N, C-alpha and C positions, 0 to 999 in steps of 0.2 A: 913964659919959660919955654925954651926950645929943646924938645926932647931929641935924643939921638935916634937916627934911623936904626931899625931893627929888622933882621931877616932870619927866616927859618926855612930850611930845605927838608922836605919829606920824601921818603922813598916808599913806593907801593907798587907791587907787581900784581896786576889783576888776575894773572894766570894762577897765582897761589891763593888758595882759598883759606889758608890759615893765617892768622895774625892780622894786626892792624898796621896802618902806615907807621913807619919809624922816622924819628928825628935823626937826620944825617949831617946837618950843619946848622949852627946857630951863631949869630954874631950881631954886634952893634957897631955903629960908626963905619970905619974903613973895612972891617970884616964883613959887615952887612953889604957894603958896596961891592966887595969881591964876590960874595955869594950871588948877588944879582947879576954881576958882570959874567960870571961863569955860567949861570943859567942861560943868559942870553946867547952866549957863545955856542952853547950846545942845543939851542932851540928848545929849551925847557920853558913851558909857559909859566908866566908869573900871575899871581893873584894877590891882591892887597886886602888884608883884613886886620886892621890895627889891634882890635880886641883879641882876636885869635892868636896873633903873633905874641902879644903880651903874655898869654898863657903858655904858649909853646916854648918861648925862650927860657922858661924855668926848668924845662925837662932836660935830663942828662942825654948826651949823645947816644945813639944806637938803642934807644928805648921806644917801645910802641906808645902811641898816643893813648891817654887814658880814656876810658869808656865815656866819660862825660863830654868829651870833645868829638865823639864819633859823628854826631849829626852835622856839626859844622864842617868837619873835614869831608864827610860824604857829599855835602852840597858842593864843595870845591871840586872834588873828584868828578862829580857829574858835569859840572861846568867845563872841566878840562877835557873830559871824554867827548863832549859835544864839539869843542874846538877841534879836537883831533879828527872827528868824523867829517867836519866841514873842510878841513885842510886835505883830507885824503880823497875827496870827491872831485 
């Protein structure tokens, strides 16, 4: 069975110490393609994690991720910060 592509966009500002990352876009199929396309156009790094996306697509827009997903999202943020550091050197 061929599952439809899914995508989730998170927003997190490391300068703000309060709050967890928020879900700012969710979609499947063509909407997922558009989320990915928009991220690429704005040089937003992409990270694939099918299991995490499956959990995040269930969340309403503009809500913080639940505490049970903090560790997984923190690992992604650490990966993205390392990418950012490499690209700025």
